[in-house]
C-alpha positions as CSV (number, residue, x, y, z in Angstrom):
1,X,8.1,-147.1,-12.2
2,X,7.0,-150.7,-12.1
3,X,3.5,-151.9,-11.5
4,X,4.4,-153.3,-8.1
5,X,5.8,-150.0,-7.0
6,X,2.6,-148.2,-8.2
7,X,0.5,-150.6,-6.1
8,X,2.7,-150.0,-3.0
9,X,2.4,-146.3,-3.5
10,X,-1.3,-146.5,-3.8
11,X,-1.6,-148.7,-0.6
12,X,0.6,-146.3,1.4
13,X,-1.4,-143.3,0.3
14,X,-4.7,-145.1,1.3
15,X,-3.3,-145.9,4.7
16,X,-2.2,-142.3,5.3
17,X,-5.6,-141.1,4.3
18,X,-7.4,-143.6,6.6
19,X,-5.1,-142.6,9.5
20,X,-5.9,-138.9,8.9
21,X,-9.7,-139.7,8.9
22,X,-9.4,-141.6,12.2
23,X,-7.3,-138.9,13.9
24,X,-9.7,-136.2,12.8
25,X,-12.7,-138.1,14.1
26,X,-11.0,-138.6,17.5
27,X,-10.3,-134.9,17.7
28,X,-13.8,-133.9,16.8
29,X,-15.2,-136.4,19.4
30,X,-13.0,-134.9,22.1
31,X,-13.9,-131.4,21.3
32,X,-17.7,-131.9,21.1
33,X,-18.2,-134.5,23.9
34,X,-19.1,-132.9,27.2
35,X,-17.6,-135.0,30.1
36,X,-20.0,-136.1,32.7
37,X,-19.8,-134.1,35.9
38,X,-18.2,-135.7,38.9
39,X,-20.7,-136.5,41.6
40,X,-19.3,-136.1,45.1
41,X,-20.5,-138.8,47.5
42,X,-22.2,-137.3,50.5
43,X,-23.2,-138.9,53.8
44,X,-26.8,-138.1,54.4
45,X,-27.6,-136.3,57.7
46,X,-29.0,-138.5,60.4
47,X,-32.7,-138.4,60.9
48,X,-33.6,-136.7,64.3
49,X,-36.7,-137.0,66.4
50,X,-36.9,-133.8,68.4
51,X,-39.5,-134.8,71.0
52,X,-38.1,-138.3,71.6
53,X,-38.3,-137.9,75.4
54,X,-42.1,-138.1,75.1
55,X,-41.8,-141.6,73.7
56,X,-40.2,-142.9,76.9
57,X,-43.3,-142.2,79.1
58,X,-45.0,-145.3,80.4
59,X,-42.7,-147.7,78.5
60,X,-40.7,-150.6,80.1
61,X,-37.1,-149.8,80.4
62,X,-33.9,-151.5,81.5
63,X,-31.4,-149.1,83.0
64,X,-31.3,-145.9,85.0
65,X,-33.6,-143.0,84.1
66,X,-30.6,-140.8,84.8
67,X,-28.4,-142.4,82.2
68,X,-27.1,-139.9,79.6
69,X,-27.9,-142.1,76.7
70,X,-31.5,-143.3,76.0
71,X,-31.9,-146.0,73.4
72,X,-35.6,-146.5,72.3
73,X,-36.2,-149.7,70.5
74,X,-39.2,-150.5,68.3
75,X,-39.2,-154.3,68.0
76,X,-41.2,-157.5,67.5
77,X,-40.7,-160.7,69.5
78,X,-40.9,-162.9,66.4
79,X,-38.4,-160.9,64.4
80,X,-35.1,-162.7,64.0
81,X,-33.2,-159.5,63.5
82,X,-34.7,-158.2,66.7
83,X,-33.4,-161.3,68.5
84,X,-29.9,-160.6,67.1
85,X,-30.1,-157.0,68.2
86,X,-31.3,-158.0,71.6
87,X,-28.0,-159.8,72.2
88,X,-26.0,-156.8,71.0
89,X,-28.0,-154.4,73.2
90,X,-27.4,-156.6,76.2
91,X,-23.7,-156.3,75.6
92,X,-23.9,-152.5,75.2
93,X,-25.8,-152.2,78.5
94,X,-23.3,-154.5,80.3
95,X,-20.3,-152.4,79.0
96,X,-22.0,-149.1,79.6
97,X,-24.2,-149.8,82.6
98,X,-24.1,-146.2,84.0
99,X,-24.4,-144.5,80.6
100,X,-27.1,-146.4,78.8
101,X,-30.8,-147.2,79.4
102,X,-33.0,-149.0,76.9
103,X,-36.7,-148.3,76.5
104,X,-38.8,-150.8,74.7
105,X,-41.7,-150.0,72.3
106,X,-43.8,-152.7,70.7
107,X,-44.3,-152.9,67.0
108,X,-45.7,-156.4,66.3
109,X,-45.8,-157.1,62.5
110,X,-48.8,-159.3,63.0
111,X,-49.3,-160.1,59.3
112,X,-46.0,-162.0,59.1
113,X,-45.6,-162.7,62.9
114,X,-49.0,-163.8,64.2
115,X,-47.7,-164.5,67.7
116,X,-45.8,-161.2,68.2
117,X,-48.8,-159.3,69.6
118,X,-49.6,-162.0,72.2
119,X,-45.9,-162.1,73.2
120,X,-46.0,-158.3,73.7
121,X,-49.1,-158.6,75.8
122,X,-47.4,-161.3,77.9
123,X,-44.3,-159.1,78.4
124,X,-46.4,-156.2,79.5
125,X,-48.3,-158.4,81.9
126,X,-45.0,-159.5,83.4
127,X,-43.9,-155.8,83.5
128,X,-47.0,-155.1,85.7
129,X,-45.4,-157.4,88.3
130,X,-41.9,-156.0,87.9
131,X,-40.6,-158.9,85.8
132,X,-40.2,-157.3,82.3
133,X,-36.5,-157.9,81.9
134,X,-36.6,-161.6,82.8
135,X,-39.7,-162.3,80.6
136,X,-38.3,-160.2,77.7
137,X,-35.1,-162.2,77.8
138,X,-37.0,-165.5,77.9
139,X,-39.2,-164.6,75.0
140,X,-36.2,-164.1,72.8
141,X,-34.5,-167.2,74.1
142,X,-37.6,-169.2,73.1
143,X,-38.4,-167.3,69.9
144,X,-38.5,-170.5,67.7
145,X,-41.1,-172.0,70.1
146,X,-43.5,-169.1,70.3
147,X,-46.1,-171.0,68.3
148,X,-46.4,-173.7,71.0
149,X,-45.3,-172.0,74.2
150,X,-47.7,-171.2,77.0
151,X,-47.4,-167.7,78.2
152,X,-48.2,-168.6,81.8
153,X,-45.6,-171.4,81.8
154,X,-42.9,-168.8,80.9
155,X,-44.2,-166.6,83.7
156,X,-43.9,-169.4,86.1
157,X,-40.3,-170.1,85.0
158,X,-39.3,-166.6,85.9
159,X,-41.0,-166.6,89.2
160,X,-43.9,-164.2,88.5
161,X,-45.2,-163.0,91.9
162,X,-48.9,-163.7,91.2
163,X,-49.6,-166.2,88.4
164,X,-53.4,-165.9,88.6
165,X,-53.1,-162.1,88.1
166,X,-50.8,-162.7,85.1
167,X,-53.4,-165.1,83.6
168,X,-56.3,-162.7,84.1
169,X,-54.1,-159.9,82.6
170,X,-53.6,-162.1,79.5
171,X,-57.3,-163.1,79.3
172,X,-58.5,-159.5,79.5
173,X,-55.7,-158.2,77.3
174,X,-55.1,-155.4,79.8
175,X,-52.0,-154.0,78.2
176,X,-53.6,-153.8,74.7
177,X,-53.9,-150.0,74.9
178,X,-50.1,-149.7,75.6
179,X,-49.2,-151.8,72.5
180,X,-51.6,-149.8,70.3
181,X,-50.1,-146.6,71.6
182,X,-46.6,-147.8,70.6
183,X,-47.9,-148.8,67.1
184,X,-49.5,-145.4,66.6
185,X,-46.3,-143.6,67.7
186,X,-44.3,-145.7,65.3
187,X,-46.7,-144.8,62.4
188,X,-46.5,-141.1,63.3
189,X,-42.7,-141.3,63.0
190,X,-42.8,-143.2,59.7
191,X,-41.3,-146.3,61.4
192,X,-42.5,-149.4,59.6
193,X,-39.7,-151.9,60.0
194,X,-38.1,-153.6,63.0
195,X,-35.8,-153.3,64.7
196,X,-35.6,-149.5,64.7
197,X,-33.6,-147.6,67.3
198,X,-33.8,-143.9,68.4
199,X,-30.6,-143.0,70.2
200,X,-31.0,-139.7,72.0
201,X,-33.3,-138.7,69.1
202,X,-31.2,-140.2,66.3
203,X,-33.0,-142.8,64.2
204,X,-31.0,-145.9,63.5
205,X,-32.6,-148.7,61.4
206,X,-31.7,-152.4,61.4
207,X,-29.7,-154.7,63.6
208,X,-26.3,-153.0,63.9
209,X,-23.1,-154.7,65.0
210,X,-21.7,-154.1,68.5
211,X,-18.8,-151.8,67.5
212,X,-21.2,-149.5,65.5
213,X,-23.7,-149.2,68.3
214,X,-21.0,-148.4,70.8
215,X,-19.7,-145.7,68.5
216,X,-23.2,-144.3,68.3
217,X,-23.5,-144.4,72.1
218,X,-20.2,-142.5,72.4
219,X,-21.3,-139.9,69.9
220,X,-24.5,-139.4,71.8
221,X,-22.6,-138.9,75.0
222,X,-20.2,-136.4,73.4
223,X,-23.1,-134.4,71.9
224,X,-24.8,-133.8,75.2
């Protein structure tokens, strides 16, 4: 046998040995490697507030008390996400006027929104004269001007019945206790962000799109 043939034979033998080693290693790895268990994705159960009806007492509302679906909103007048949700909630009420009522709870995040508490006071003073909805809408329409706006000028624009009573209400901060009550209730429920909704007891955080909210309203009606 020639020297060239010997070299080829040696190379062929080495290749076969290397292949055997690789195959053996792969088999051993397969036998001794435990596959990771499959984790099934699960949708978490919605958080429920059992005594949600108690939250509605004494709070301003838009809609009938007899409506089958009550949406409680914790909000802040300087929050841009609350402004977006305000538009969506308005559409939900328009499309479901007999089925939906919205109850408003103040949660002014004063550390980042320094005018939110005053805006809440003004809305409550307007509520005392039966003008909550108009004033509430106007505050969100003028959200970017809340640092410079005069509360009584907004009250005048919506035709508040007694402007002097409104002014004294603001000066004396008469609704302060109501706002503090809402804040305490939010804290007791672990609600620290706005907007947060409670739909017939079901907690929904964040500004949700119209189709999602209408789906949640339908589910609330069907579960009654």
